[in-house]
Residue, then its C-alpha position, 0 to 999 in steps of 0.5 A: m376317859r373317852d370311848r375310843w371308837g377308832e378302835a375296832g375291838f372297842a367298836q366290837g365290844w360296845d356293839q356286842r355288850n355295852a350298848a344295852r349294859d350301859n343304858p338298860g333302858r334302851g329298849e323303851q327309848l328305841d320303841i318310843l323312837a320307832a313309834l315317832l318315826a312310824d306314825a310320820w313316816r310317808e313313802g319316799d322319805w329319808l332320814l339322816d343319822l348323825g352318828s349312827g354307830s353299828g346300824q342297831v337303831e337302823e336295823l329297828i326302824f328297817g324292820r319296824i317301817p318298810a318303807a324306812r330309808a336312812v343315810g348314816v354319818d359316823s366317823s369311825p370306819h369300824m362302826m361304819r363297817l358293822a353297820r353295813e354288815r348288819l344292814a346288808p339284809f336290807p339291800g337299798r335301805f342304808e347309805g354310809v358316809e364316814g365323817a364327823m356330824e361336826a362336819l356336816g356343812g362339808l359332807k356330800l349327803p344324798h337325799a337331801p333335805f330329809a324328812f328326819v334327822l336323828s341323833s342318838q346317843a352321840l351328841h354328848e361326844i362333841p363340845h357344846p359349841a359344835k352341838r349348836g353347830v349341828m343342830a343349825q345344820a340339822f335345821r338346814l338339812l330338814r324339809p319344811g315340817g321335818s322333825f330332829f329327834i335327839l335320844d341321848r345322855v344329859e348332865p347328871a347330879f349323881a353326887k348330889l343325889p346318889a341314893s336317888y340315881k341308885s334306885v332307878w338305876d336298880r329298878l331299870n336293871r331289874r326291868a332289862a334283866l340283863p344277864d350281866p348288868m352293871s352296878y350302879e356304882e361302876y356306872a356312876a364311876k365310869y360316866g362321873g369321870k368320862k371326858d365327854h359333854p352331856a349338856r343340861l336338858e334346859e340347854l339342848i332345849a335353848w340351843l334348839e329353839q335358837a336354831g329355829f325349832a320348835a322343841a320339847p322333850l318326850y321322854l326324860h328317865f334317869n339320864r336319858v332324854l328323847i327330844a322332838a325338835g320340828r322345823p316349822g312348815 
């Protein structure tokens, strides 16, 4: 089953509950991302967020980096509405563009070229050839010396190493101390049968390098990875 981003109820439920429940390591992942951006951000920089969703990531970034401004691209009008509502306390710092990241070449994006491009928990939604197209467009839309950050799920091996995966998942839940944590069995059943397209880490790095980036994973835990990819200056 695919996620139903086109349904208002699904989008609202994910925003309120599932973002952390499906990913108990999310707080640490976003803290690392925010640190990377904070160290590199300069006055006048803009970030392009591909699959910006409900604006949770922008809310964190704007709170940490006073100069931060972002253009968000998302295909779900319900997610874009949530993002605009969430980011209303940050006037002039978020501009939303409704459209599919696979169709970046046909979208009118203000403030290009960008200092940063980000895709957080979105690339797994599209087939592998489309991922490669997004990477090529990200390279085009970045200024020389800019950075592309990918935070996403990678293809797991639940069936091969169930006990090991369960141990790590249970540890993540203990550290996150969520009020209603998802069990490993529920997670593996849900994500083992999803009709989406997580890639292997090695594939993501290879595709980024073929697009012209220098790329490396900075974080890998359970089935989540944060990759930094730089466009040569």
